[in-house]
PDB file with SEQRES, HELIX, SHEET and CRYST1 records, atoms N, CA, C and O in Angstrom:
SEQRES   1 A   65  UNK UNK UNK UNK UNK UNK UNK UNK UNK UNK UNK UNK UNK          
SEQRES   2 A   65  UNK UNK UNK UNK UNK UNK UNK UNK UNK UNK UNK UNK UNK          
SEQRES   3 A   65  UNK UNK UNK UNK UNK UNK UNK UNK UNK UNK UNK UNK UNK          
SEQRES   4 A   65  UNK UNK UNK UNK UNK UNK UNK UNK UNK UNK UNK UNK UNK          
SEQRES   5 A   65  UNK UNK UNK UNK UNK UNK UNK UNK UNK UNK UNK UNK UNK          
HELIX    1 AA1 UNK A    3  UNK A   22  1                                  20    
HELIX    2 AA2 UNK A   29  UNK A   59  1                                  31    
CRYST1    1.000    1.000    1.000  90.00  90.00  90.00 P 1           1          
ATOM      1  N   UNK A   1      50.541 172.121 173.871  1.00  0.00           N  
ATOM      2  CA  UNK A   1      50.896 173.088 172.821  1.00  0.00           C  
ATOM      3  C   UNK A   1      49.533 173.648 172.345  1.00  0.00           C  
ATOM      4  O   UNK A   1      48.593 172.871 172.177  1.00  0.00           O  
ATOM      5  N   UNK A   2      49.415 174.855 172.145  1.00  0.00           N  
ATOM      6  CA  UNK A   2      48.169 175.415 171.696  1.00  0.00           C  
ATOM      7  C   UNK A   2      47.907 175.378 170.249  1.00  0.00           C  
ATOM      8  O   UNK A   2      48.859 175.121 169.511  1.00  0.00           O  
ATOM      9  N   UNK A   3      46.795 175.590 169.763  1.00  0.00           N  
ATOM     10  CA  UNK A   3      46.430 175.409 168.308  1.00  0.00           C  
ATOM     11  C   UNK A   3      47.190 176.389 167.422  1.00  0.00           C  
ATOM     12  O   UNK A   3      47.535 176.027 166.297  1.00  0.00           O  
ATOM     13  N   UNK A   4      47.472 177.632 167.880  1.00  0.00           N  
ATOM     14  CA  UNK A   4      48.164 178.574 167.084  1.00  0.00           C  
ATOM     15  C   UNK A   4      49.584 178.149 166.878  1.00  0.00           C  
ATOM     16  O   UNK A   4      50.093 178.204 165.758  1.00  0.00           O  
ATOM     17  N   UNK A   5      50.259 177.710 167.972  1.00  0.00           N  
ATOM     18  CA  UNK A   5      51.719 177.196 167.688  1.00  0.00           C  
ATOM     19  C   UNK A   5      51.661 175.970 166.833  1.00  0.00           C  
ATOM     20  O   UNK A   5      52.527 175.858 165.965  1.00  0.00           O  
ATOM     21  N   UNK A   6      50.803 175.087 166.955  1.00  0.00           N  
ATOM     22  CA  UNK A   6      50.723 173.914 166.177  1.00  0.00           C  
ATOM     23  C   UNK A   6      50.544 174.305 164.710  1.00  0.00           C  
ATOM     24  O   UNK A   6      51.250 173.772 163.855  1.00  0.00           O  
ATOM     25  N   UNK A   7      49.588 175.252 164.379  1.00  0.00           N  
ATOM     26  CA  UNK A   7      49.325 175.705 163.060  1.00  0.00           C  
ATOM     27  C   UNK A   7      50.600 176.341 162.441  1.00  0.00           C  
ATOM     28  O   UNK A   7      50.937 176.100 161.282  1.00  0.00           O  
ATOM     29  N   UNK A   8      51.292 177.164 163.267  1.00  0.00           N  
ATOM     30  CA  UNK A   8      52.500 177.887 162.764  1.00  0.00           C  
ATOM     31  C   UNK A   8      53.574 176.917 162.413  1.00  0.00           C  
ATOM     32  O   UNK A   8      54.262 177.099 161.408  1.00  0.00           O  
ATOM     33  N   UNK A   9      53.751 175.855 163.229  1.00  0.00           N  
ATOM     34  CA  UNK A   9      54.789 174.796 162.965  1.00  0.00           C  
ATOM     35  C   UNK A   9      54.393 174.071 161.723  1.00  0.00           C  
ATOM     36  O   UNK A   9      55.272 173.740 160.928  1.00  0.00           O  
ATOM     37  N   UNK A  10      53.166 173.804 161.498  1.00  0.00           N  
ATOM     38  CA  UNK A  10      52.671 173.024 160.326  1.00  0.00           C  
ATOM     39  C   UNK A  10      52.923 173.893 159.067  1.00  0.00           C  
ATOM     40  O   UNK A  10      53.498 173.397 158.098  1.00  0.00           O  
ATOM     41  N   UNK A  11      52.520 175.130 159.066  1.00  0.00           N  
ATOM     42  CA  UNK A  11      52.764 176.068 157.986  1.00  0.00           C  
ATOM     43  C   UNK A  11      54.327 176.144 157.662  1.00  0.00           C  
ATOM     44  O   UNK A  11      54.748 176.076 156.507  1.00  0.00           O  
ATOM     45  N   UNK A  12      55.126 176.286 158.746  1.00  0.00           N  
ATOM     46  CA  UNK A  12      56.617 176.285 158.535  1.00  0.00           C  
ATOM     47  C   UNK A  12      57.126 175.068 157.861  1.00  0.00           C  
ATOM     48  O   UNK A  12      57.930 175.156 156.934  1.00  0.00           O  
ATOM     49  N   UNK A  13      56.658 173.881 158.321  1.00  0.00           N  
ATOM     50  CA  UNK A  13      57.092 172.637 157.706  1.00  0.00           C  
ATOM     51  C   UNK A  13      56.715 172.521 156.256  1.00  0.00           C  
ATOM     52  O   UNK A  13      57.500 172.080 155.417  1.00  0.00           O  
ATOM     53  N   UNK A  14      55.477 172.935 155.976  1.00  0.00           N  
ATOM     54  CA  UNK A  14      55.011 172.922 154.516  1.00  0.00           C  
ATOM     55  C   UNK A  14      55.835 173.854 153.675  1.00  0.00           C  
ATOM     56  O   UNK A  14      56.245 173.499 152.570  1.00  0.00           O  
ATOM     57  N   UNK A  15      56.088 175.061 154.186  1.00  0.00           N  
ATOM     58  CA  UNK A  15      56.947 176.026 153.456  1.00  0.00           C  
ATOM     59  C   UNK A  15      58.328 175.536 153.156  1.00  0.00           C  
ATOM     60  O   UNK A  15      58.808 175.617 152.025  1.00  0.00           O  
ATOM     61  N   UNK A  16      58.995 175.000 154.234  1.00  0.00           N  
ATOM     62  CA  UNK A  16      60.314 174.432 154.076  1.00  0.00           C  
ATOM     63  C   UNK A  16      60.354 173.289 153.072  1.00  0.00           C  
ATOM     64  O   UNK A  16      61.290 173.187 152.278  1.00  0.00           O  
ATOM     65  N   UNK A  17      59.367 172.452 153.105  1.00  0.00           N  
ATOM     66  CA  UNK A  17      59.263 171.307 152.160  1.00  0.00           C  
ATOM     67  C   UNK A  17      59.121 171.833 150.749  1.00  0.00           C  
ATOM     68  O   UNK A  17      59.732 171.294 149.826  1.00  0.00           O  
ATOM     69  N   UNK A  18      58.344 172.851 150.567  1.00  0.00           N  
ATOM     70  CA  UNK A  18      58.208 173.365 149.131  1.00  0.00           C  
ATOM     71  C   UNK A  18      59.439 174.032 148.724  1.00  0.00           C  
ATOM     72  O   UNK A  18      59.784 173.928 147.547  1.00  0.00           O  
ATOM     73  N   UNK A  19      60.156 174.713 149.558  1.00  0.00           N  
ATOM     74  CA  UNK A  19      61.426 175.347 149.093  1.00  0.00           C  
ATOM     75  C   UNK A  19      62.411 174.285 148.814  1.00  0.00           C  
ATOM     76  O   UNK A  19      63.159 174.469 147.855  1.00  0.00           O  
ATOM     77  N   UNK A  20      62.531 173.158 149.533  1.00  0.00           N  
ATOM     78  CA  UNK A  20      63.436 172.118 149.209  1.00  0.00           C  
ATOM     79  C   UNK A  20      63.105 171.437 147.912  1.00  0.00           C  
ATOM     80  O   UNK A  20      63.989 171.109 147.121  1.00  0.00           O  
ATOM     81  N   UNK A  21      61.830 171.227 147.698  1.00  0.00           N  
ATOM     82  CA  UNK A  21      61.407 170.586 146.433  1.00  0.00           C  
ATOM     83  C   UNK A  21      61.636 171.437 145.168  1.00  0.00           C  
ATOM     84  O   UNK A  21      61.827 170.947 144.055  1.00  0.00           O  
ATOM     85  N   UNK A  22      61.604 172.663 145.420  1.00  0.00           N  
ATOM     86  CA  UNK A  22      61.735 173.660 144.239  1.00  0.00           C  
ATOM     87  C   UNK A  22      63.087 173.469 143.610  1.00  0.00           C  
ATOM     88  O   UNK A  22      63.211 173.659 142.400  1.00  0.00           O  
ATOM     89  N   UNK A  23      64.129 173.098 144.368  1.00  0.00           N  
ATOM     90  CA  UNK A  23      65.499 172.892 143.778  1.00  0.00           C  
ATOM     91  C   UNK A  23      65.506 171.753 142.847  1.00  0.00           C  
ATOM     92  O   UNK A  23      66.317 171.737 141.921  1.00  0.00           O  
ATOM     93  N   UNK A  24      64.641 170.772 143.029  1.00  0.00           N  
ATOM     94  CA  UNK A  24      64.682 169.520 142.332  1.00  0.00           C  
ATOM     95  C   UNK A  24      63.779 169.519 141.135  1.00  0.00           C  
ATOM     96  O   UNK A  24      63.937 168.677 140.251  1.00  0.00           O  
ATOM     97  N   UNK A  25      62.870 170.401 141.073  1.00  0.00           N  
ATOM     98  CA  UNK A  25      61.842 170.482 140.037  1.00  0.00           C  
ATOM     99  C   UNK A  25      62.318 171.262 138.813  1.00  0.00           C  
ATOM    100  O   UNK A  25      63.134 172.180 138.890  1.00  0.00           O  
ATOM    101  N   UNK A  26      61.755 170.837 137.675  1.00  0.00           N  
ATOM    102  CA  UNK A  26      61.994 171.635 136.409  1.00  0.00           C  
ATOM    103  C   UNK A  26      63.242 171.269 135.748  1.00  0.00           C  
ATOM    104  O   UNK A  26      64.165 170.742 136.368  1.00  0.00           O  
ATOM    105  N   UNK A  27      63.291 171.543 134.469  1.00  0.00           N  
ATOM    106  CA  UNK A  27      64.502 171.351 133.668  1.00  0.00           C  
ATOM    107  C   UNK A  27      65.432 172.582 133.748  1.00  0.00           C  
ATOM    108  O   UNK A  27      65.010 173.736 133.825  1.00  0.00           O  
ATOM    109  N   UNK A  28      66.716 172.238 133.725  1.00  0.00           N  
ATOM    110  CA  UNK A  28      67.658 173.336 133.709  1.00  0.00           C  
ATOM    111  C   UNK A  28      67.893 173.730 132.268  1.00  0.00           C  
ATOM    112  O   UNK A  28      67.432 173.060 131.344  1.00  0.00           O  
ATOM    113  N   UNK A  29      68.626 174.843 132.079  1.00  0.00           N  
ATOM    114  CA  UNK A  29      68.919 175.359 130.790  1.00  0.00           C  
ATOM    115  C   UNK A  29      69.807 174.337 130.008  1.00  0.00           C  
ATOM    116  O   UNK A  29      69.664 174.182 128.795  1.00  0.00           O  
ATOM    117  N   UNK A  30      70.754 173.627 130.764  1.00  0.00           N  
ATOM    118  CA  UNK A  30      71.488 172.634 130.116  1.00  0.00           C  
ATOM    119  C   UNK A  30      70.730 171.532 129.548  1.00  0.00           C  
ATOM    120  O   UNK A  30      70.997 171.069 128.439  1.00  0.00           O  
ATOM    121  N   UNK A  31      69.794 171.105 130.282  1.00  0.00           N  
ATOM    122  CA  UNK A  31      68.882 169.996 129.702  1.00  0.00           C  
ATOM    123  C   UNK A  31      68.114 170.445 128.523  1.00  0.00           C  
ATOM    124  O   UNK A  31      67.911 169.668 127.591  1.00  0.00           O  
ATOM    125  N   UNK A  32      67.678 171.661 128.516  1.00  0.00           N  
ATOM    126  CA  UNK A  32      66.971 172.226 127.306  1.00  0.00           C  
ATOM    127  C   UNK A  32      67.958 172.282 126.115  1.00  0.00           C  
ATOM    128  O   UNK A  32      67.590 171.976 124.981  1.00  0.00           O  
ATOM    129  N   UNK A  33      69.130 172.650 126.377  1.00  0.00           N  
ATOM    130  CA  UNK A  33      70.173 172.781 125.298  1.00  0.00           C  
ATOM    131  C   UNK A  33      70.427 171.471 124.732  1.00  0.00           C  
ATOM    132  O   UNK A  33      70.539 171.333 123.514  1.00  0.00           O  
ATOM    133  N   UNK A  34      70.532 170.413 125.613  1.00  0.00           N  
ATOM    134  CA  UNK A  34      70.848 169.046 125.129  1.00  0.00           C  
ATOM    135  C   UNK A  34      69.641 168.583 124.327  1.00  0.00           C  
ATOM    136  O   UNK A  34      69.839 167.998 123.262  1.00  0.00           O  
ATOM    137  N   UNK A  35      68.403 168.803 124.762  1.00  0.00           N  
ATOM    138  CA  UNK A  35      67.247 168.425 123.994  1.00  0.00           C  
ATOM    139  C   UNK A  35      67.206 169.136 122.592  1.00  0.00           C  
ATOM    140  O   UNK A  35      66.896 168.504 121.582  1.00  0.00           O  
ATOM    141  N   UNK A  36      67.503 170.361 122.564  1.00  0.00           N  
ATOM    142  CA  UNK A  36      67.568 171.103 121.200  1.00  0.00           C  
ATOM    143  C   UNK A  36      68.651 170.458 120.413  1.00  0.00           C  
ATOM    144  O   UNK A  36      68.416 170.225 119.227  1.00  0.00           O  
ATOM    145  N   UNK A  37      69.759 170.153 120.894  1.00  0.00           N  
ATOM    146  CA  UNK A  37      70.820 169.607 120.096  1.00  0.00           C  
ATOM    147  C   UNK A  37      70.536 168.224 119.518  1.00  0.00           C  
ATOM    148  O   UNK A  37      70.921 167.889 118.398  1.00  0.00           O  
ATOM    149  N   UNK A  38      69.834 167.431 120.351  1.00  0.00           N  
ATOM    150  CA  UNK A  38      69.477 166.077 119.864  1.00  0.00           C  
ATOM    151  C   UNK A  38      68.402 166.205 118.795  1.00  0.00           C  
ATOM    152  O   UNK A  38      68.462 165.473 117.807  1.00  0.00           O  
ATOM    153  N   UNK A  39      67.400 167.112 118.939  1.00  0.00           N  
ATOM    154  CA  UNK A  39      66.377 167.315 117.911  1.00  0.00           C  
ATOM    155  C   UNK A  39      67.045 167.816 116.599  1.00  0.00           C  
ATOM    156  O   UNK A  39      66.713 167.362 115.504  1.00  0.00           O  
ATOM    157  N   UNK A  40      67.984 168.755 116.751  1.00  0.00           N  
ATOM    158  CA  UNK A  40      68.734 169.202 115.533  1.00  0.00           C  
ATOM    159  C   UNK A  40      69.408 168.114 114.795  1.00  0.00           C  
ATOM    160  O   UNK A  40      69.430 168.042 113.566  1.00  0.00           O  
ATOM    161  N   UNK A  41      69.963 167.260 115.616  1.00  0.00           N  
ATOM    162  CA  UNK A  41      70.687 166.074 114.982  1.00  0.00           C  
ATOM    163  C   UNK A  41      69.791 165.166 114.266  1.00  0.00           C  
ATOM    164  O   UNK A  41      70.106 164.732 113.158  1.00  0.00           O  
ATOM    165  N   UNK A  42      68.641 164.842 114.864  1.00  0.00           N  
ATOM    166  CA  UNK A  42      67.617 164.085 114.248  1.00  0.00           C  
ATOM    167  C   UNK A  42      67.136 164.692 112.920  1.00  0.00           C  
ATOM    168  O   UNK A  42      66.996 163.966 111.936  1.00  0.00           O  
ATOM    169  N   UNK A  43      66.897 165.925 112.876  1.00  0.00           N  
ATOM    170  CA  UNK A  43      66.396 166.706 111.692  1.00  0.00           C  
ATOM    171  C   UNK A  43      67.580 166.603 110.599  1.00  0.00           C  
ATOM    172  O   UNK A  43      67.343 166.245 109.446  1.00  0.00           O  
ATOM    173  N   UNK A  44      68.754 166.911 111.008  1.00  0.00           N  
ATOM    174  CA  UNK A  44      69.862 166.764 110.049  1.00  0.00           C  
ATOM    175  C   UNK A  44      70.048 165.379 109.446  1.00  0.00           C  
ATOM    176  O   UNK A  44      70.309 165.225 108.253  1.00  0.00           O  
ATOM    177  N   UNK A  45      69.907 164.395 110.292  1.00  0.00           N  
ATOM    178  CA  UNK A  45      70.009 163.048 109.826  1.00  0.00           C  
ATOM    179  C   UNK A  45      68.878 162.734 108.849  1.00  0.00           C  
ATOM    180  O   UNK A  45      69.103 162.094 107.822  1.00  0.00           O  
ATOM    181  N   UNK A  46      67.688 163.175 109.161  1.00  0.00           N  
ATOM    182  CA  UNK A  46      66.480 162.851 108.238  1.00  0.00           C  
ATOM    183  C   UNK A  46      66.638 163.609 106.915  1.00  0.00           C  
ATOM    184  O   UNK A  46      66.309 163.074 105.856  1.00  0.00           O  
ATOM    185  N   UNK A  47      67.155 164.888 106.967  1.00  0.00           N  
ATOM    186  CA  UNK A  47      67.321 165.604 105.746  1.00  0.00           C  
ATOM    187  C   UNK A  47      68.485 164.986 104.880  1.00  0.00           C  
ATOM    188  O   UNK A  47      68.426 164.982 103.651  1.00  0.00           O  
ATOM    189  N   UNK A  48      69.526 164.476 105.574  1.00  0.00           N  
ATOM    190  CA  UNK A  48      70.559 163.823 104.752  1.00  0.00           C  
ATOM    191  C   UNK A  48      70.052 162.506 104.137  1.00  0.00           C  
ATOM    192  O   UNK A  48      70.318 162.204 102.973  1.00  0.00           O  
ATOM    193  N   UNK A  49      69.326 161.743 104.939  1.00  0.00           N  
ATOM    194  CA  UNK A  49      68.836 160.473 104.378  1.00  0.00           C  
ATOM    195  C   UNK A  49      67.731 160.580 103.332  1.00  0.00           C  
ATOM    196  O   UNK A  49      67.653 159.798 102.385  1.00  0.00           O  
ATOM    197  N   UNK A  50      66.898 161.560 103.542  1.00  0.00           N  
ATOM    198  CA  UNK A  50      65.713 161.804 102.639  1.00  0.00           C  
ATOM    199  C   UNK A  50      65.858 162.930 101.687  1.00  0.00           C  
ATOM    200  O   UNK A  50      64.919 163.236 100.951  1.00  0.00           O  
ATOM    201  N   UNK A  51      67.023 163.581 101.666  1.00  0.00           N  
ATOM    202  CA  UNK A  51      67.242 164.744 100.847  1.00  0.00           C  
ATOM    203  C   UNK A  51      66.862 164.569  99.391  1.00  0.00           C  
ATOM    204  O   UNK A  51      66.192 165.441  98.838  1.00  0.00           O  
ATOM    205  N   UNK A  52      67.243 163.525  98.766  1.00  0.00           N  
ATOM    206  CA  UNK A  52      67.035 163.251  97.374  1.00  0.00           C  
ATOM    207  C   UNK A  52      65.574 163.060  97.084  1.00  0.00           C  
ATOM    208  O   UNK A  52      65.089 163.543  96.061  1.00  0.00           O  
ATOM    209  N   UNK A  53      64.849 162.371  97.946  1.00  0.00           N  
ATOM    210  CA  UNK A  53      63.403 162.163  97.770  1.00  0.00           C  
ATOM    211  C   UNK A  53      62.681 163.482  97.974  1.00  0.00           C  
ATOM    212  O   UNK A  53      61.749 163.794  97.232  1.00  0.00           O  
ATOM    213  N   UNK A  54      63.094 164.268  98.969  1.00  0.00           N  
ATOM    214  CA  UNK A  54      62.461 165.504  99.137  1.00  0.00           C  
ATOM    215  C   UNK A  54      62.661 166.507  97.996  1.00  0.00           C  
ATOM    216  O   UNK A  54      61.775 167.295  97.664  1.00  0.00           O  
ATOM    217  N   UNK A  55      63.855 166.443  97.416  1.00  0.00           N  
ATOM    218  CA  UNK A  55      64.203 167.379  96.344  1.00  0.00           C  
ATOM    219  C   UNK A  55      63.386 166.957  95.069  1.00  0.00           C  
ATOM    220  O   UNK A  55      62.863 167.823  94.368  1.00  0.00           O  
ATOM    221  N   UNK A  56      63.282 165.644  94.781  1.00  0.00           N  
ATOM    222  CA  UNK A  56      62.467 165.204  93.663  1.00  0.00           C  
ATOM    223  C   UNK A  56      60.977 165.461  93.850  1.00  0.00           C  
ATOM    224  O   UNK A  56      60.277 165.766  92.884  1.00  0.00           O  
ATOM    225  N   UNK A  57      60.478 165.340  95.096  1.00  0.00           N  
ATOM    226  CA  UNK A  57      59.166 165.599  95.304  1.00  0.00           C  
ATOM    227  C   UNK A  57      58.777 167.076  95.059  1.00  0.00           C  
ATOM    228  O   UNK A  57      57.749 167.385  94.456  1.00  0.00           O  
ATOM    229  N   UNK A  58      59.695 168.004  95.581  1.00  0.00           N  
ATOM    230  CA  UNK A  58      59.503 169.371  95.388  1.00  0.00           C  
ATOM    231  C   UNK A  58      59.599 169.780  93.965  1.00  0.00           C  
ATOM    232  O   UNK A  58      58.904 170.697  93.529  1.00  0.00           O  
ATOM    233  N   UNK A  59      60.439 169.127  93.234  1.00  0.00           N  
ATOM    234  CA  UNK A  59      60.682 169.490  91.779  1.00  0.00           C  
ATOM    235  C   UNK A  59      59.456 168.983  91.026  1.00  0.00           C  
ATOM    236  O   UNK A  59      59.109 169.567  89.999  1.00  0.00           O  
ATOM    237  N   UNK A  60      58.839 168.016  91.444  1.00  0.00           N  
ATOM    238  CA  UNK A  60      57.653 167.481  90.704  1.00  0.00           C  
ATOM    239  C   UNK A  60      56.388 168.257  90.933  1.00  0.00           C  
ATOM    240  O   UNK A  60      55.367 167.951  90.317  1.00  0.00           O  
ATOM    241  N   UNK A  61      56.410 169.207  91.756  1.00  0.00           N  
ATOM    242  CA  UNK A  61      55.236 170.067  92.087  1.00  0.00           C  
ATOM    243  C   UNK A  61      55.020 171.127  91.028  1.00  0.00           C  
ATOM    244  O   UNK A  61      55.933 171.916  90.788  1.00  0.00           O  
ATOM    245  N   UNK A  62      53.803 171.199  90.344  1.00  0.00           N  
ATOM    246  CA  UNK A  62      53.588 172.220  89.401  1.00  0.00           C  
ATOM    247  C   UNK A  62      52.833 173.319  89.982  1.00  0.00           C  
ATOM    248  O   UNK A  62      51.666 173.186  90.351  1.00  0.00           O  
ATOM    249  N   UNK A  63      53.518 174.452  90.071  1.00  0.00           N  
ATOM    250  CA  UNK A  63      52.868 175.676  90.736  1.00  0.00           C  
ATOM    251  C   UNK A  63      52.316 176.616  89.746  1.00  0.00           C  
ATOM    252  O   UNK A  63      51.845 177.672  90.168  1.00  0.00           O  
ATOM    253  N   UNK A  64      52.315 176.366  88.471  1.00  0.00           N  
ATOM    254  CA  UNK A  64      51.591 177.267  87.520  1.00  0.00           C  
ATOM    255  C   UNK A  64      50.099 176.842  87.410  1.00  0.00           C  
ATOM    256  O   UNK A  64      49.710 175.679  87.513  1.00  0.00           O  
ATOM    257  N   UNK A  65      49.354 177.873  87.201  1.00  0.00           N  
ATOM    258  CA  UNK A  65      47.930 177.602  87.106  1.00  0.00           C  
ATOM    259  C   UNK A  65      47.377 177.931  85.769  1.00  0.00           C  
ATOM    260  O   UNK A  65      46.182 177.755  85.534  1.00  0.00           O  
TER     261      UNK A  65                                                      
END                                                                             
């Protein structure tokens, strides 16, 4: 086998490997939606649990100069 054929087969194998890996890489839109929903749930739970403390803290701030 000559060097040119060998290099072409190697380049083809690398290209096919990269195309196969591309399907498995990265997060899908569904995964991002689940992540956003979990984060929103955490924020909602924190606001519910700490709502009174946050409200009293904000009420205690004097904004007049």
